[in-house]
N, C-alpha and C positions, 0 to 999 in steps of 0.2 A: 157738772159742767163747768168748764173754765170761764174765767171773766174775759171781757174785751173792751176795747175802747171805742168810743163813738165820736167822730170828728164831725162838726157842724160849723155853718156859718150864719150870721145874722143879716138882717136887712141893710147894715152898714157896710157889708163886706169884710166883717171881722170874723176870725175863726176861733174855736175854742174846742175842748174835748172834755168827755167825761169818762172815767173808769167805771165799769159796771161789774158786779160780782156775777157769778154764774146763775143766780136766781134773777137777774136783771135789775137789782137795785144799784143806784148810783152810790158810789162809795168815795169818789174823789172828783172835784171839779177843778178845771184849769182857769186861768186868766183869760182875758180876750187878747188875741194876737192880731197883728196887722196883715199877716200873710199865712197862706196854708202851710208853707215850708216851715215858718216858725212855730206853728202849732205841732207839726210833725216832729220838730226837734224837741218840743216839750214832751211829747209822748215817749220819745226814746229816752229822755232824761228821766221820766218816771219809771220806765223798764229797767233802767240802770240803778237808780237810787232806792226803789221801793223795797228792796230786800234788807236794806241797811237800817238797823235800829237807830243809829245815831243821826239819821236824816229826818226824824219825826221830831216835831216841836208841839208837845202837848200844851193846850191853852184853855183857859176858862173865860167865858164871856161874862159881861157885867151882870147879866141875869142868872148866873150860876150854871148855865148850861156848858158843857165841854165840847171842844172840837180840837182838831189838829191841822197842822201844815206839814206838808212833805217839801223839803229843802233839798236842793241841788248842792254839790260840792262847793259852789261859790256862795252858798247861803241864801240864794234866791228862793222864793217860794214857787214851786212848780205846781202845786195843787192844795186845795183846802177841802176839808171834810164838810159833811152836814153837821148840824147841831145835835148833840146827844144830850139826854136827860141825866146821865151819870157818867162818872169818869170810867167805870168798868165797861159800859157801852162803847165809849171812845176807844178804849184800848182793844176791844173787839173789833172796831172798825179799822184800827191799825193793822191787826193781824190779817184781816181780809185784803188790805191793799197790799201787804207783803206777799200774800198768796197769789192774788190776781194781777198785781202790777207787771210782772215779767211777761205777760201775755203778749204775743205778737199779732193777735188778731185785731184789726183796725177796720171799722164799718164806717160808712158814711151816712149820716142821718139826714 
């Protein structure tokens, strides 16, 4: 099963999205956006940039866990992963975003 995006809003009226893999696991989270249109633009940016290896910034947290950011062509972060115990798990997460990121399915949570 292919992945999809879930677009949601919080009680302050801000919007965000997550990218889910085919198994329903969240593999990328966006920042908070002031408008639905801005969040939808963020989704389009992930769809465009996720297949490109150069757009991934591999990071390590101070506690040793690994994560990554997906960046747009202008170097702004458009999504952040969960924390992974190993860099190998993080790299598998990147591969999952590359596979699922181009999805055109957007659901409203």
